[in-house]
C-alpha positions in Angstrom: 46.0 52.6 -22.0 48.5 49.7 -22.2 50.5 49.4 -25.4 51.9 46.1 -26.5 55.5 46.1 -27.5 56.1 46.7 -31.1 58.0 43.8 -32.9 59.5 45.1 -36.1 60.1 41.8 -38.0 57.1 40.3 -39.6 55.9 37.2 -37.7 53.1 34.9 -38.8 50.8 34.0 -36.0 47.8 31.5 -36.0 44.9 32.2 -33.8 42.5 29.4 -33.0 38.9 30.3 -32.0 36.1 28.2 -30.7 32.9 30.1 -31.4 31.6 33.5 -30.3 30.5 34.0 -26.7 32.0 32.9 -23.4 29.4 30.2 -22.5 29.5 28.3 -25.7 32.5 29.6 -27.7 35.4 32.0 -27.5 35.4 34.6 -24.8 34.9 37.8 -26.9 37.1 40.1 -24.8 40.0 37.6 -24.8 39.7 36.9 -28.5 39.5 40.6 -29.4 42.3 41.4 -27.0 44.5 38.8 -28.7 43.9 40.2 -32.1 44.3 43.9 -31.0 47.6 43.2 -29.3 48.9 41.1 -32.3 47.8 43.9 -34.7 49.5 46.6 -32.6 52.7 44.4 -32.6 52.7 44.5 -36.5 52.5 40.8 -37.1 50.6 38.8 -39.7 47.6 36.9 -38.3 45.5 34.1 -39.7 42.4 32.9 -37.8 41.1 29.4 -37.8 38.3 27.4 -36.2 36.9 23.9 -36.6 34.2 23.4 -39.2 31.9 21.5 -36.8 28.7 21.9 -34.9 28.9 23.6 -31.5 28.3 21.3 -28.5 25.2 23.5 -27.7 24.0 27.1 -27.9 23.6 29.2 -24.8 21.4 32.2 -24.2 24.0 34.7 -22.8 21.2 36.7 -21.1 20.3 33.9 -18.8 22.8 31.0 -19.2 20.2 28.6 -20.5 20.5 26.3 -23.5 18.6 27.2 -26.6 17.5 24.6 -29.0 19.5 25.7 -32.0 22.3 24.4 -34.0 25.3 26.6 -34.8 28.7 26.0 -36.5 31.9 26.8 -34.7 33.6 28.3 -37.7 30.6 30.3 -38.8 30.2 31.7 -35.2 33.9 32.5 -34.9 33.7 34.5 -38.1 31.7 37.1 -36.2 34.7 38.1 -34.2 37.1 38.2 -37.1 34.9 40.1 -39.5 34.8 37.0 -41.7 38.6 36.6 -42.0 38.9 33.0 -40.8 39.7 29.6 -42.3 38.7 26.0 -41.3 41.1 24.5 -38.8 42.0 21.7 -41.2 43.7 24.3 -43.4 46.2 25.2 -40.7 49.8 24.2 -41.7 52.2 24.5 -38.8 55.1 25.2 -41.3 53.4 28.4 -42.3 53.4 30.0 -38.8 55.9 31.1 -36.2 53.5 30.6 -33.2 49.9 29.7 -32.4 47.6 31.3 -29.7 44.4 30.0 -28.2 42.0 32.5 -26.5 39.8 31.1 -23.8 36.0 30.8 -23.3 34.0 27.7 -22.7 34.3 26.8 -26.3 37.8 25.5 -25.6 36.2 23.1 -23.1 33.1 22.3 -25.2 34.1 22.6 -28.8 37.9 22.1 -28.8 37.6 19.4 -26.2 35.1 17.7 -23.9 36.6 19.0 -20.7 33.4 20.9 -19.7 31.4 17.6 -19.6 33.9 14.9 -19.0 36.6 16.5 -16.8 39.6 14.2 -16.4 38.0 11.7 -18.9 37.8 14.3 -21.6 38.9 14.0 -25.2 40.5 16.7 -27.3 39.5 17.7 -30.8 41.9 15.6 -33.0 43.2 18.5 -35.1 43.7 20.7 -32.0 45.7 17.9 -30.4 47.8 17.5 -33.6 48.4 21.3 -33.9 49.6 21.5 -30.3 52.0 18.4 -30.8 53.4 19.8 -34.1 54.0 23.3 -32.8 55.8 21.8 -29.8 57.9 19.4 -31.8 58.9 22.3 -34.1 59.8 24.3 -31.1 57.5 27.1 -32.0 55.8 29.0 -29.2 52.2 28.2 -28.0 50.1 30.8 -26.2 46.9 30.1 -24.3 44.7 32.0 -21.8 41.8 31.5 -19.5 40.6 27.8 -19.7 42.6 27.1 -22.9 45.7 25.9 -21.0 43.8 22.7 -20.2 44.1 21.9 -23.9 47.9 21.9 -23.7 47.8 20.0 -20.4 45.7 17.3 -22.0 47.5 17.2 -25.3 51.1 17.5 -24.0 51.1 17.0 -20.2 52.1 13.2 -20.3 54.6 13.6 -23.2 56.5 16.7 -22.3 58.4 16.6 -19.0 57.9 19.5 -16.6 55.4 21.4 -18.8 54.4 24.5 -16.9 51.0 26.2 -17.3 48.8 28.6 -15.4 45.1 29.3 -15.1 45.8 31.8 -12.3 45.0 30.9 -8.8 44.4 27.4 -7.4 42.0 28.7 -4.7 38.7 30.6 -5.1 39.9 33.7 -3.2 43.5 34.7 -3.2 45.4 37.0 -0.8 44.8 40.1 -3.0 41.0 39.5 -2.4 40.2 38.6 -6.1 37.7 35.9 -6.8 38.7 32.9 -9.0 35.6 30.9 -9.5 37.2 28.4 -11.9 40.3 27.6 -9.8 39.5 23.9 -9.8 41.0 23.8 -13.3 44.4 24.1 -11.7 44.0 20.7 -10.2 43.0 19.3 -13.6 46.2 20.6 -15.2 48.2 18.9 -12.5 46.2 15.6 -13.0 46.9 15.8 -16.8 50.6 15.6 -16.0 51.7 19.3 -16.2 52.8 21.6 -13.4 50.4 24.4 -12.5 52.0 27.7 -11.6 50.0 30.2 -9.5 49.9 33.7 -11.1 48.0 36.9 -10.8 46.5 39.3 -13.3 49.6 41.3 -13.8 51.7 38.5 -15.2 51.8 35.7 -17.8 53.8 32.6 -17.1 56.5 31.8 -19.6 57.8 28.2 -19.8 60.9 29.0 -21.6 62.1 25.4 -21.9 58.9 24.2 -23.6 58.0 27.5 -25.3 54.5 27.8 -23.8 53.0 31.0 -22.5 49.8 31.1 -20.4 47.8 33.7 -18.5 44.7 33.7 -16.5 42.4 36.3 -18.2 38.8 35.6 -17.2 39.6 32.7 -14.9 39.6 35.6 -12.5 36.5 37.7 -11.8 38.3 40.7 -13.1 37.4 43.9 -15.0 37.6 44.1 -18.8 40.7 46.3 -18.9 42.5 43.9 -16.6 41.7 41.0 -18.8 42.7 43.0 -21.9 46.1 43.8 -20.3 46.6 40.3 -19.0 46.0 38.8 -22.5 48.5 41.4 -23.9 51.1 40.1 -21.6 50.6 36.6 -22.9 50.8 37.9 -26.5 54.0 39.9 -26.0 55.7 37.0 -24.3 54.7 34.6 -27.1 56.2 37.1 -29.6 59.4 37.4 -27.6 59.9 33.7 -27.9 59.6 33.6 -31.7 63.0 32.9 -33.3 64.5 35.9 -35.0 
């Protein structure tokens, strides 16, 4: 079992969720992996999510839409055992870093990337948080599809921003499948530089203090995703100022 590095000094980390369930919210394995690795590292964590309706609700047994209305904050609270606050309560000054797990919620509830692609918008508070953490030179961590948020919010304003969603082709030389590899092109089109990575690494943009990893952008096993998210978390904590 992989153990995250233990960081002795108390850091304050914000985690931003987007619902509960890969197809309409946060990817549960990625969200839980983020929280487990942060817990093991001994840091203080506060969870946040927007108080807003989900774009839609998906039946995760068949991928079909259900005619229901659910709230992003309420659904995210399932993952955090109720320990969560509305995103509007997040004050950048209170935290050393911010982390965004993936899942389609990042592309549906935190932005409109899933439906509008290059013409997408980004949730205003999410955009502001990314801009404020960047301006304060505080680390930002994102995994899976969530790096698209940083590309959209920061790609045109920050020179040479480096991000990864893993591979930029559907099948890489290691034989792994990357069904969402097209997101790499979107990152480039938003003005950032996409860096090809595998499942045993996270990419660290040391200049801009942004750490990204592929997670379930790859058709990987749960333990591979858990470890990959852990790499991202550890690198974020390594960038936090002592």
